C-alpha positions as CSV (number, residue, x, y, z in Angstrom):
1,X,-65.8,19.9,9.8
2,X,-66.4,20.7,6.1
3,X,-68.4,18.2,3.5
4,X,-65.0,16.6,2.0
5,X,-63.4,16.1,5.9
6,X,-66.7,14.7,7.0
7,X,-66.6,12.4,3.6
8,X,-62.8,11.2,4.1
9,X,-63.1,10.3,8.0
10,X,-66.8,8.5,6.1
11,X,-64.7,6.4,3.7
12,X,-61.5,5.6,6.8
13,X,-64.8,4.7,8.9
14,X,-66.0,2.0,6.0
15,X,-62.7,1.0,5.5
16,X,-61.4,0.0,9.0
17,X,-65.1,-1.7,9.4
18,X,-63.9,-3.9,6.3
19,X,-60.5,-4.5,8.0
20,X,-58.3,-2.1,5.5
21,X,-56.8,1.3,6.5
22,X,-56.9,3.7,3.3
23,X,-54.6,7.0,4.0
24,X,-52.8,9.7,1.4
25,X,-49.2,9.3,0.8
26,X,-46.6,11.5,-1.8
27,X,-47.5,9.2,-4.1
28,X,-51.8,9.0,-4.2
29,X,-54.6,7.0,-2.0
30,X,-53.1,3.4,-0.7
31,X,-55.2,1.3,0.6
32,X,-53.6,-1.5,3.3
33,X,-54.8,-4.2,4.6
34,X,-55.1,-4.2,8.0
35,X,-54.8,-7.9,9.8
36,X,-51.4,-8.6,7.9
37,X,-47.6,-7.3,9.8
38,X,-46.2,-4.9,8.4
39,X,-48.5,-2.8,6.8
40,X,-49.8,-0.3,8.4
41,X,-47.7,0.9,11.7
42,X,-51.0,2.0,13.5
43,X,-52.3,-1.7,12.8
44,X,-49.8,-3.1,13.9
45,X,-49.6,-0.7,17.2
46,X,-53.1,-1.6,18.2
47,X,-52.6,-5.4,17.8
48,X,-49.5,-4.5,20.6
49,X,-51.3,-2.9,22.5
50,X,-54.8,-5.3,22.4
51,X,-53.6,-6.8,26.0
52,X,-54.7,-3.8,28.2
53,X,-56.7,-0.8,27.6
54,X,-54.9,2.4,25.6
55,X,-55.6,5.7,27.5
56,X,-52.6,7.5,26.9
57,X,-51.3,8.5,23.3
58,X,-48.8,11.3,22.5
59,X,-49.0,13.7,19.0
60,X,-45.3,14.8,19.2
61,X,-45.1,16.8,15.7
62,X,-49.1,16.6,15.3
63,X,-49.1,19.8,12.5
64,X,-52.7,20.1,11.4
65,X,-54.2,17.0,13.2
66,X,-54.3,14.3,10.6
67,X,-52.6,12.2,12.4
68,X,-54.4,13.2,15.9
69,X,-57.8,12.1,14.4
70,X,-56.8,9.2,12.9
71,X,-55.7,7.6,16.4
72,X,-58.5,9.2,17.9
73,X,-60.9,6.6,15.6
74,X,-58.1,3.6,16.4
75,X,-58.0,4.4,20.4
76,X,-61.5,6.1,20.9
77,X,-61.1,6.0,25.2
78,X,-57.7,7.3,25.6
79,X,-56.2,11.0,25.8
80,X,-54.4,12.1,23.3
81,X,-51.3,14.8,23.8
82,X,-51.1,16.6,20.8
83,X,-47.5,19.1,20.2
84,X,-47.5,21.2,17.3
85,X,-45.0,24.3,17.8
86,X,-45.7,26.2,15.0
87,X,-47.8,29.5,16.5
88,X,-49.8,29.3,13.1
89,X,-50.4,25.2,12.9
90,X,-51.3,25.1,16.1
91,X,-54.2,27.3,15.5
92,X,-55.1,24.6,12.7
93,X,-54.4,21.9,14.9
94,X,-56.9,23.3,17.6
95,X,-59.6,24.0,14.4
96,X,-59.5,20.7,14.0
97,X,-59.6,18.6,16.9
98,X,-61.9,21.2,18.9
99,X,-65.0,18.8,18.4
100,X,-62.8,15.5,20.1
101,X,-62.9,16.5,24.0
102,X,-60.2,14.1,24.4
103,X,-57.5,15.3,22.8
104,X,-55.4,18.0,24.3
105,X,-53.4,20.6,22.2
106,X,-50.0,21.8,23.3
107,X,-48.3,25.1,21.5
108,X,-44.9,24.1,22.6
109,X,-42.4,21.2,20.9
110,X,-40.6,18.4,23.1
111,X,-36.9,18.4,22.3
112,X,-33.4,17.7,24.9
113,X,-33.8,20.6,27.6
114,X,-36.5,23.2,28.6
115,X,-36.5,26.8,27.0
116,X,-36.7,28.0,23.6
117,X,-35.3,27.2,20.3
118,X,-36.0,28.6,16.4
119,X,-38.3,26.7,14.1
120,X,-37.3,26.9,10.9
121,X,-40.6,27.4,8.9
122,X,-40.8,25.3,5.5
123,X,-43.2,26.4,2.6
124,X,-45.3,23.2,3.6
125,X,-45.8,22.8,7.4
126,X,-45.0,19.0,7.4
127,X,-41.3,20.3,6.7
128,X,-41.1,22.7,9.7
129,X,-37.9,21.9,11.7
130,X,-35.9,22.6,14.6
131,X,-33.0,21.8,12.3
132,X,-32.1,23.7,8.6
133,X,-32.8,21.4,5.9
134,X,-29.5,20.0,4.6
135,X,-28.0,21.7,1.2
136,X,-29.6,21.0,-1.9
137,X,-32.7,18.7,-0.6
138,X,-35.4,21.5,-0.8
139,X,-36.1,20.8,-4.2
140,X,-36.2,17.4,-4.1
141,X,-38.3,16.9,-1.0
142,X,-41.6,16.3,-2.2
143,X,-41.4,18.6,-4.7
144,X,-40.0,21.6,-2.7
145,X,-42.1,20.8,0.4
146,X,-39.2,22.0,2.7
147,X,-38.4,25.6,0.7
148,X,-37.3,27.7,3.4
149,X,-40.0,30.4,4.8
150,X,-38.9,31.9,7.6
151,X,-38.3,31.4,11.3
152,X,-39.8,31.9,14.5
153,X,-38.7,31.1,18.3
154,X,-40.9,29.0,20.1
155,X,-40.9,27.1,23.9
156,X,-39.5,23.5,24.1
157,X,-40.3,21.1,27.1
158,X,-38.2,17.8,28.1
159,X,-40.9,15.0,27.2
160,X,-40.3,13.6,30.9
161,X,-40.8,17.4,32.7
162,X,-44.3,17.7,30.8
163,X,-44.7,14.2,32.1
164,X,-44.3,15.1,35.8
165,X,-46.0,18.0,35.3
166,X,-48.9,16.4,33.7
167,X,-49.3,13.9,35.9
168,X,-48.7,11.1,33.0
169,X,-47.3,7.9,34.4
170,X,-48.0,5.5,31.4
171,X,-47.9,6.3,27.8
172,X,-49.2,3.6,25.6
173,X,-48.4,5.5,22.1
174,X,-45.6,7.3,21.6
175,X,-45.7,9.0,17.9
176,X,-42.8,10.9,17.1
177,X,-42.4,12.8,13.9
178,X,-40.6,15.7,14.3
179,X,-38.4,16.3,10.8
180,X,-34.6,15.2,11.7
181,X,-35.2,16.1,15.3
182,X,-36.2,12.9,17.2
183,X,-33.2,12.5,18.6
184,X,-33.3,15.7,20.7
185,X,-37.2,14.4,21.7
186,X,-36.1,10.9,23.1
187,X,-33.3,12.6,24.9
188,X,-35.4,15.2,26.8
189,X,-37.5,11.6,27.7
190,X,-34.8,11.2,30.3
191,X,-35.5,8.0,32.9
192,X,-38.8,8.0,32.1
193,X,-38.8,7.1,28.5
194,X,-38.4,3.3,28.9
195,X,-40.3,0.4,28.3
196,X,-41.5,0.0,31.2
197,X,-43.4,3.1,31.2
198,X,-43.9,3.4,27.4
199,X,-45.5,1.1,25.6
200,X,-44.5,1.7,22.2
201,X,-42.6,3.9,19.7
202,X,-43.7,5.3,16.8
203,X,-40.8,7.4,15.6
204,X,-39.3,8.8,12.1
205,X,-35.8,8.2,10.7
206,X,-34.1,9.3,7.5
207,X,-31.5,7.1,6.2
208,X,-30.0,10.3,3.9
209,X,-28.9,13.9,5.2
210,X,-32.4,16.0,4.9
211,X,-31.6,18.2,7.9
212,X,-28.6,19.8,9.1
213,X,-27.4,17.6,12.2
214,X,-30.3,15.1,11.7
215,X,-30.8,12.2,14.4
216,X,-29.0,9.2,12.6
217,X,-31.0,6.3,12.3
218,X,-28.5,3.8,13.9
219,X,-28.5,6.9,16.6
220,X,-31.9,6.2,17.5
221,X,-32.4,2.3,16.9
222,X,-29.4,2.3,19.6
223,X,-31.1,4.6,22.1
224,X,-34.3,2.8,21.6
225,X,-33.0,-0.6,22.2
226,X,-30.8,0.6,25.4
227,X,-34.4,2.1,26.9
228,X,-35.4,-1.7,25.9
229,X,-37.5,-1.4,23.3
230,X,-37.4,-3.7,20.2
231,X,-37.8,-3.0,16.8
232,X,-41.3,-4.1,14.9
233,X,-41.3,-3.4,11.4
234,X,-40.6,-0.5,9.1
235,X,-43.2,1.6,7.7
236,X,-44.1,4.4,4.8
237,X,-41.1,4.1,2.7
238,X,-40.1,6.9,0.8
239,X,-36.7,7.1,-1.4
240,X,-34.9,9.3,-3.2
241,X,-34.4,9.8,-7.1
242,X,-31.7,6.9,-7.0
243,X,-34.6,4.5,-5.2
244,X,-32.2,5.0,-1.9
245,X,-34.3,4.6,1.1
246,X,-34.7,8.2,2.3
247,X,-36.8,8.1,5.8
248,X,-39.5,6.0,7.3
249,X,-41.5,5.3,10.3
250,X,-40.0,2.7,13.0
251,X,-42.5,0.7,15.1
252,X,-40.7,-0.4,18.7
253,X,-42.4,-1.7,21.7
């Protein structure tokens, strides 16, 4: 861990002790009070899960590990399964979490079927997706972070297949951020992905065409509602140039 990373972790720890969360966004650093509902998805998830120990957390679309470290700080007793299919980004994830024994890194994606799939790489790894960027969105999305940067074939597993083989019976928090591929991850949960087995779901949803054949917000909402989950709130709202909601995070429990 370099000095800058250590400083950031120290600042975040001090902020949590004071009842606040500090996080970086596309618009700069945001400080939110953790005691107010609807301000911080992780803080709300922690409150919802407070009635029982948090033992298992899934980070699907873990990228370089920033969220994994936040989740570990919030749920220090939990085993965190981090999924990242891009080999280059996966190496960075492993390096970032090497000192955290509770993290299990998996170098594959989750989807609707077991097999392989093409991962389309973007100028910034946050934009990597199993879906192509919609026409015209490359320049608009965060100043071009979604610009095409090649492709790679990677392994993909179903969520229920992984849980069965890994012996995971309960997921306390399932975080899914896979750039429009969220519907496929949910479909791959099969009968396992229900309120009886998963206590809370934090999922990113798009409200405008960002990726080709992306999961629509209405489909994500309906799918999780049918599985017994209820919407808690919307977080981290990102807007297009005309002010309309582009994407955000949804917390279900």
